[in-house]
N, C-alpha and C positions, 0 to 999 in steps of 0.2 A: 538557589533554592526555589522550588516550585510551591505554589500555594495549593492547598487541597481544592480550592474553588476553581483554579485553572484546569486541574486534572479532571474534575467532575464535569466542568463545562465542555471540555473537548470530548471526553468519553460519552457524554450525553449526546452531543452532536453526532459522533461516530456511529453509535448504535441506532440512533433514530434516522439519520440521513441515509445510511447505507443498509438500513433494514436488517440489522443483525438479529437473528432469532435463534431459538433452540434447534432449528432445522439446519443451521450452518455449522460447517467445520472450517476452522481457521488454522492455517499453517504458520507457526512461529518461525520467522526467518532470522530475526536478530538474536544476538547473545543476551543472556539473562541479566548481564551487568550494564546493558546499554538502554538508554531511556525509551526507545520505541517498544521495548518489551512490555511496558505499561499498556500501550495500545494493543499489542498482540495478545496479552494475557487477561488483563482486568476488564477491558471493554467486552470481549466475547463472553467471558465467564459471567459478568454481570447480566448479560442478555440470555444466559442459559446455553450458549453455543459450546461446541466441543473445540478444544485446542490441541493441536498435534505439535510436539516438540521434537525436532530432529537432534539426536545426540551430538555433542560438541565435536567429536572426532569425525563426524560426517557433515559438519555444518557448512563447509565451503565447496561441496561437491554438487553441482547443479543436477546431476543424474539422480542423486538421493532425494532431492526436493521434487523432481519430476515423478519419481516412483511414489512418493508420499501423496502427491496431488492425485494421481490416478488410483492408487490402492485405497486411500482413505476418503475418497470423494470430497476433496477439499473444495469449498465454494468461494473462499475469499483469502486473498493475501493482503494484509493490512499495512505492511511496511517493508518495501523492498526497494533497493536502489536501482535506478535505471540500468547501470552497468551489469549488476547481477541478473536483472530481468532479461537483458539481452542474452547473457550466457545461458540462462534457463531456456529461452526460446530456441537458441542454437542447438540445444540438446535434443529437441523434439525431432523425430524423423519427419520426412517430407509430408506435407499436408497436415491439417488440423487433427489432433488426437481427440478421442472421445474423452470429454472432461466435464465435470460438474462446475468448474470454475466460472464465476460470473462477475467478480469484482477484483481489481488489483489497484491498490493505492501505492504510489511511488513517493519517495522522499529522499533527501540527502544529497541529491545531485540534480542538475538540470535534466529535464526529460525531453528527448528529441522525438518528433512525430514518427520517425522511422522505427523507433522501438515499439510504438503503439501498433504500427502495421505488422511488425514481427509477431506481436502478441496475437493479433487477429488471425494471422496465417498459422500460428502454432496451436492456438487453443480455440479459435472460432470467433465469429463476430458477436456472439452473445456476451463477451467479456467487456465490461466497462473499465476503462483505464482512467485513473484520476491522478493528477499531479498535485502533490501537497508541498507546501513550503513553510518553514518555520524553524529557527534555530532551537536547540535544546532549551535555552533560557525562556522560550515562549510556550512551553508545555506541548511539545511534540509537533504540532502544526498550527500555523496561524492562518494560512490561506489554502484554498482548494480550487481546482479547475478540472472539470470533466473533459477529457481530450476528445476532440472531434475527429472522425475518420477522414475528413477532408483537409485536415491541418497539415501545414508544412513547417519545417524548421523546428525551433524550440516551442514547447507547449508553455503557455503563460502560467504564472503562479496563481492567478485567479482572484477570487473574492475572499474577504475575511470570513473566518468561522464566526458564527453568532457570538456576540458579546466580546469580540476582539476588535481592536482598532489598529489599522495599518496606516502608516505614514509613508508616502512616496517622496523621497528627497532627491534634489538635483545634486550636481557635482559640488556645490557650495553648501551642502546640507540645508538647503532652504526648501 
């Protein structure tokens, strides 16, 4: 069970930190029965942004998402797994496409710096890629890290979201 306080805290951070406004269009990547849809739907709607939902029968086709990003002038992707993001980037023809996309938040899997480079080649250097970490039990994301263009290997999980405590334990749970 999640507390309302945890959801409100995270969505407050999300809308404030990533400057989600009525000028934004968010593409919902996750299914409506999955907890990240709270981030994809309620955060943007609370900020007055527009949300685009891709129908279930088209939900796993990267080409459909790419079309939605271009046709609907999507500005932010708030929850996408790095593996799906890689597939989305591989759908883009050579060279960056003209896109209004400026922010991508990843979660659900480790993020490799090579995916960030693919994002910049596919959508342009204006896109900020952020790695988020946090199991569902922690209200969608507990930590965040803005990926650096000079990074190599895995992107760190980063710093705690405000009002969240993170404990780093060794192999003996100390």
